[in-house]
C-alpha positions in Angstrom: -10.4 2.9 22.0 -10.3 2.0 25.5 -12.6 -0.9 27.3 -14.9 2.3 29.2 -15.3 4.2 25.6 -16.2 0.6 23.9 -18.4 -0.3 27.3 -20.6 2.8 26.3 -20.9 2.7 22.5 -21.8 -0.9 22.4 -24.6 0.3 25.1 -25.6 3.1 22.5 -25.6 0.4 20.3 -22.7 1.8 17.7 -20.4 -1.5 18.1 -22.2 -4.1 16.2 -19.8 -6.5 16.1 -16.1 -8.1 17.7 -13.2 -10.2 16.5 -10.5 -11.4 18.0 -7.9 -12.2 16.3 -3.8 -13.2 16.6 -0.5 -11.6 16.1 1.4 -11.9 12.7 3.8 -13.4 15.3 1.0 -15.3 16.6 1.9 -14.5 20.5 -1.1 -12.2 21.3 -3.9 -11.5 20.7 -5.8 -8.2 19.7 -9.8 -7.1 19.8 -10.8 -5.3 17.0 -14.6 -3.6 17.1 -17.1 -2.9 13.7 -19.0 -0.2 14.8 -22.1 1.0 12.5 -20.4 2.7 9.9 -18.5 -0.2 9.4 -15.4 0.9 10.5 -13.2 -0.8 12.5 -10.9 0.1 15.8 -8.8 -2.1 17.8 -9.0 -2.0 21.9 -6.7 0.5 22.8 -4.2 -0.1 26.4 -5.2 2.0 28.6 -1.1 4.1 29.1 -0.8 4.2 25.1 -2.7 4.2 21.7 -0.9 1.1 20.7 -3.3 -1.7 20.6 -4.3 -3.6 23.8 -2.3 -7.2 23.9 -3.6 -10.1 25.7 -1.2 -13.3 26.5 -5.0 -16.0 25.9 -7.9 -15.8 23.8 -10.0 -16.5 26.8 -8.5 -13.1 28.9 -10.1 -11.2 24.9 -12.7 -13.2 25.4 -13.9 -12.4 29.0 -12.7 -8.8 28.1 -15.8 -8.7 25.3 -18.1 -10.0 27.5 -17.5 -7.2 30.2 -18.1 -4.7 27.0 -21.7 -6.4 26.8 -21.3 -8.7 23.6 -22.3 -12.5 24.1 -21.1 -13.2 20.0 -17.8 -12.7 19.1 -16.1 -14.3 16.4 -12.3 -15.7 16.6 -9.7 -15.5 13.9 -6.8 -17.4 14.0 
């Protein structure tokens, strides 16, 4: 799902949790959302269905804040 779709789903209370995780090579950060049915979705890039990579955890946190989350779990 893209950021715009995530914002809409958050406002309708369909997204209940956001988690920020490092990639396996520890060079980037990903955002994973959990919906009310306990399914997880990655935030996707605008140009491809691949997960969106953030260079820093701060950038990923700012994205979660824009979507509407006030509490986020960070996994290292």
